[in-house]
C-alpha positions in Angstrom: -64.9 131.6 -134.7 -65.9 134.8 -133.1 -65.9 135.3 -129.3 -69.7 135.1 -129.0 -70.0 131.8 -130.8 -67.1 130.4 -128.7 -69.0 131.4 -125.6 -72.2 129.9 -126.8 -70.5 126.6 -127.6 -68.7 126.6 -124.3 -72.1 126.9 -122.6 -73.5 124.1 -124.7 -70.6 121.9 -123.7 -71.0 122.6 -120.0 -74.8 121.9 -120.1 -74.2 118.7 -122.2 -71.7 117.4 -119.6 -74.1 118.3 -116.8 -77.0 116.4 -118.5 -74.7 113.4 -119.1 -72.8 113.5 -115.8 -71.8 110.1 -114.6 -69.2 108.7 -112.1 -66.1 107.4 -113.8 -65.6 104.9 -111.0 -66.7 102.0 -113.2 -64.3 100.1 -115.4 -65.6 101.7 -118.6 -66.8 105.2 -119.2 -69.7 105.9 -121.5 -68.9 106.8 -125.1 -71.0 110.1 -124.8 -68.1 111.6 -122.8 -65.5 111.5 -125.6 -64.8 114.4 -127.9 -66.0 112.5 -131.0 -69.3 111.6 -129.5 -69.9 115.0 -128.0 -69.2 116.6 -131.4 -71.6 114.3 -133.1 -74.4 114.9 -130.5 -73.8 118.7 -130.4 -73.5 118.8 -134.2 -70.1 120.6 -134.0 -66.7 120.2 -135.5 -64.6 117.8 -133.4 -61.5 119.9 -133.8 -63.2 123.1 -132.6 -64.8 121.2 -129.7 -61.4 119.8 -128.7 -59.9 123.3 -128.6 -62.8 124.6 -126.4 -62.7 121.5 -124.1 -59.0 122.2 -123.5 -59.8 125.8 -122.6 -62.5 124.7 -120.2 -59.9 122.3 -118.7 -57.5 125.2 -118.2 -60.3 127.2 -116.6 -60.9 124.2 -114.2 -64.5 123.9 -115.3 -63.9 120.5 -116.9 -61.7 117.6 -116.0 -60.2 115.2 -118.5 -58.6 111.8 -118.1 -57.7 108.8 -120.0 -60.2 106.0 -119.4 -61.4 102.8 -121.0 -64.6 103.6 -122.9 -67.5 101.3 -123.8 -66.9 99.8 -127.3 -63.2 100.6 -127.5 -60.2 98.4 -126.7 -57.9 101.3 -125.8 -58.2 104.2 -123.4 -59.8 107.4 -124.7 -59.9 111.0 -123.3 -63.1 111.5 -121.5 -64.5 114.7 -119.9 -66.5 115.5 -116.8 -67.4 118.6 -114.9 -65.4 119.8 -111.9 -67.4 120.9 -108.9 -67.0 124.5 -110.1 -68.1 123.5 -113.6 -71.2 121.7 -112.1 -72.3 124.8 -110.2 -71.7 127.1 -113.2 -73.6 124.8 -115.6 -76.5 124.5 -113.1 -76.6 128.3 -112.8 -76.7 128.6 -116.6 -79.6 126.1 -116.8 -81.5 127.9 -114.1 -80.9 131.3 -115.8 -82.2 130.0 -119.1 -85.2 128.5 -117.4 -86.0 131.8 -115.7 -85.6 133.7 -119.0 -88.1 131.3 -120.7 -90.6 131.7 -117.9 -90.2 135.5 -118.0 -90.7 135.5 -121.8 -93.9 133.4 -121.3 -95.3 135.8 -118.7 -94.4 138.9 -120.9 -96.3 137.4 -123.9 -99.5 136.9 -121.9 
């Protein structure tokens, strides 16, 4: 996978986690925070997604932990944004929104 596609997928992951942000204080985490579920929802290869999630964890944008997950009897790895990841994801969403509005005004 080339660098540009990796960057695009990393951004998709951060925005996905921002949109599905939840507190993990409850006994069971939602399934949508597991690698398998994220890969299915983002229509990406789970192995590729796992590699990128680990890179995002190393960059301290994403936090991972073992947690009970709804529908499973054992703990699974679940992912959430760190405070830094939240601010970066919000900035990306805002930037994309500004780009869309700019494109609309240029087309009129």
